[in-house]
N, C-alpha and C positions, 0 to 999 in steps of 0.2 A: 502648498505650504511649507513653508521653511521653520527653521527653530530657532530660538534667539540665542544669540554670539556673546551675552551679556552677561551670564550667569556662570562663571568658569568653576571648575569644580577642585581646584587648591588642596588642600587637605581638609575639609570636609566630607563625610563617608557618602559615598555614593548610596545613590536609593536602589533598593532592586523590588520590585515586586512578583511574587510568585504566587498564580493563579493559574493552576492546572486540577479542573475538575472534572471526572468522570463517575458514571454508576456503576463502574468496574472497577477496583478497587486498586488492582496492582496498575491501573494507568494514572494512576494519582500520586503528586509529589509524597513522598514520606516523611512521616514529623524530622526525622535525624537529619533530613538534606540539607534544610536551611540552618540546621546549628551545626554541621561541619563545615557549610558553604563559610559561616561567620568565623567560626574558629580559623580557617585555613587563610580569610582575607578578613581580617580586622576593620578595613578600612572599609567595610560596604555596611550599609542597615540594610537589613530584610525584613520585608512585611509580605509572610507566608497567610495566603487564604485557604482555607477549607473548601470553601465553596467562593461562587459570585457576588454572595452578599458583601457589600462594601468597595466593590472593584471603582467602580463611578468617583468615591472619594480618594480612593488611595494611588490610581492612576495620575492626579492630578501634579504630585509632584513626584512620579518614578522617572529616573533615567533610562532604568534597565526593566525589560520586563520578561518572562517567562510564562509563556502561556498555548494554549492550544489557537485561538483566536480572539480578535478585538472587535468592536463595533466601531465604525465609523465615526458616529458622535464622542466615544471615547479618544479615538486617535487625536481630533480637535481640540480634546480639554487637556490632553497631557502636552502642553507646551514643554516640557523639560525632557521628553522623551527621547533617547539617542540610539538605542537597540531593541529589537522584540526577537527573542530567540523561541522559536517555535520545536516541541521536542518530536513533533511530527517528520515527515520525510516530505508530505504535501502543505503546500503555503497558498494554495490556489483562493483558501477560505479569507484569505488574506490581502489577495490583490483587489483593490478599489482603489479609486481615486484618492481619496485622504490620506493613504500610505503612499501610494506610489508617486507623489506629486510631492511628498517630503522628501528629507534629507537622513530620514530615521533608516539605520543599519538592520535590513531582516536576515535572520540565519534558520537552518535548518538541522536538524539528525540526522540525512540521509544515509551517509557512511555508516552510522550504527546499525541501522535496519538492515542492510544489504546480505548480509551473508547467512545469517539468520533465515530470512524469508527465501532465500536462496535453497535452502534446504526445505524448507519446507515447501517448495515446489517441486522439486524432486521426489519428494514425499507423495503428494500427490499424483505425479505421474507413474510411480510403481502402485499406487492405490487403484488408480485407474486401470492400466496394463494389467496388474494380477488380479482384478476384480475383487479387492478386497473388503469394500462396502457390503456386497451380496453373497460376499461367504462368512463375514459376521453375521447377518441377516438369517442367513441358514443357520448356522451355530446356534444361535439363538432359540430355535425352532426344533432342535436336534435332529434336523436332515444333513443326509449325508450327499452333499449337494454336489459333486463330481460331475454329473453328468449335465446334470440341469446347468452349471455355469459354462459349462462346454459350448450347448446346445443355444445358449442367449448371445445374440450379436451384439455389439460385436464382440469376437471371441478375444480368449487370454492371448497375450502377445508378449513378445521378447521384448525389451527395451533396446539392447543394442540393437543399429540400424534402422533405428524409427528416425523421423524427422521433424526436429524443436523448431517452432518458428516462433522467435523472440520476436516482440512487439515494443520496442525501448531497452537499447541497452546504458543505459544509467548507472545506480548504484547494486540494483534488483539486477537487472539483465545480465549483467558483466560474469556477476562468478555464477550467474545458473549456467551461461555457454560454458565456462570451465568446468563447471561439476558434468554438463551434460556431453560434452565431449570425453570426458574421462569414462564416460558410462558406455561409450562407444556410438554416441547420438550424432547424426548428421543434423549441424545448425543453420539456418537461415534467418536473417535478422531484417530489422526496418528501425531506421533513426532518421532523427531531423537532416541531422548533417552528415551524411553516409564517407562524407570525405574525411572524418574525424579517425576512420577506421571502422576495422572487424572485431574489434576484441575477441578476434580468435574463431568466430564466425567463418563459416566457410564461403557463405557469398551476406552481402548486405545491400539492402534496398533503400533508396526512399523512400517517402509519404507517398510519392505518386505510386509507388507498385507494391503497395503492400497485400493488394488483393494477391499476388504472388504468393506470398507467407499463408494468406488463407488456403490458396490453391494447395499447396504444394504441401504443410506441413500437417503430419499427424497428432502433434501436440501443440496450438496454438496457446501462448504464453502473453498475456496481456499485463506490462509492469511500467507505462509510461503514464506522466503526469495529465492530467486534466486540461484542456484546454478547449480552445472553442473547435481547433480541429481533431480533437481525439474524443471529444463528447460522441457516445453512441457510436465507438469504432466498430465496435462489434456489433453492425446490425442485419437487418434478415437478409439483407444483400450479399454483405459477406460473408455470413453463415452458411446459406444457400453457397458460395464456394468450396464449402470444405468438404473433404470426402467422408462417406458415410461411416467411418469407422473413427473417423478423427475426433479429437477433445480438446473443449476450450478452458483454460486455467486463468482465473483474472487473480491477481492480488497487488493489480495496482489500485483502481479507485473504481468503484461503483459505478459510477456517471459511462465508464469506457463501455458499459455493455445496456444494450437495450434489451431490457428484463424480458417485457411480453414476445419478442424474437425470440430470444436464447427459449423461454417455454415453450412456444409451437415449436422451435427447432427439433427439440427434446420429446415433448409430445407426439411427434410426426417422425421421431427416429429417422430424421435428416444427418444428424452427427451422432457420434459414437458415445457421448457422455459430457461433464461439465464438471468443474472445480472450483466453487467460488469463497471468497474469506472476504470478500467488499460487496458493498451493495449502494446504491443508489440511497436506500433510507433503511438506518439501522436504529435498533433490532428489525432482523428482518421478520415479515407479521408474519402470523402463525398458520394463515391458510393460503400464504404465497405456494403457488404449484411446484417452485424449485424446490422444496422442502424433500419432495418426493422423486425429482426427476432428473436431479445432481446431488453433488458432495457440496454440502454446505458449512462452513467453520465458522462461527464467532470470534476471527482472529487469534484461532490457537496458537497462529503462527509466532505470537510475540512472547511468548511465555519465557523463550530460554533468553530474552534480552535482559529481562528483570531478575534472573538470578546471577548475573555477571555482574564486572567489576565497571561497567560503564553507567552512563549517567542513567538512571533508573527512573524516568520518567516516560513511557512510551506506550 
């Protein structure tokens, strides 16, 4: 599908549709944002929808859309649409034929999220290494748990000298590698095109060698995009390769992990632990075994972005 070229912008206002709606208040576009955008760019006309009501009508005349996702039939109806910007890092939800086969520009906000997610990863590594969740639970019970924590496997460990296995060397993976190296960790990584460089890792592998990362790492960190080849990349077979005291951390996308396989590995103590803040279906259902067997965080990693000066729709 191609866009019509007989509708030049000229001096008329550019029509922008902002439709960023989520149950979590801080992931919504604040009311001041379209007002500020209009002041700084008087040549634009902005429509800000607080929810998805009215999208079908407004998208018909929109030239720019800021949204998490758009349905294929809405793309087909948006004959004037030239640009879609997703405030998220991932855009797999937008990769469908109606968009791919058009000349609409698609952009995302991946570089915005990288540094804060990297900090979150390091926090999770320390929490797992020092057994912070277990210490908090014992504190709540007023239990002096020094011996309890030591006897429980895997034992408390030092982060320096441990090996981090980074799956993905994009906007998240690169700052994670930098921080891990600063802590004295060894870093191995896997990326789709290892010829692009190691980004500071001690060794970098191609996708065909990903098993080595699961086999060697003390902390496997998933930060890859969702593609046909990365879905359930942490499956039962690869989890079985991990050391008994190794931990899995997923800050990429929920579908990267085979959740039933991970729950089984944790229940059977085949790996040392897991920390997750993304899931195939969110919110995580209350009866999921992962609540009890892993560290589950409902995207707490995003909160610092919402207080900084960057584009606050994330």
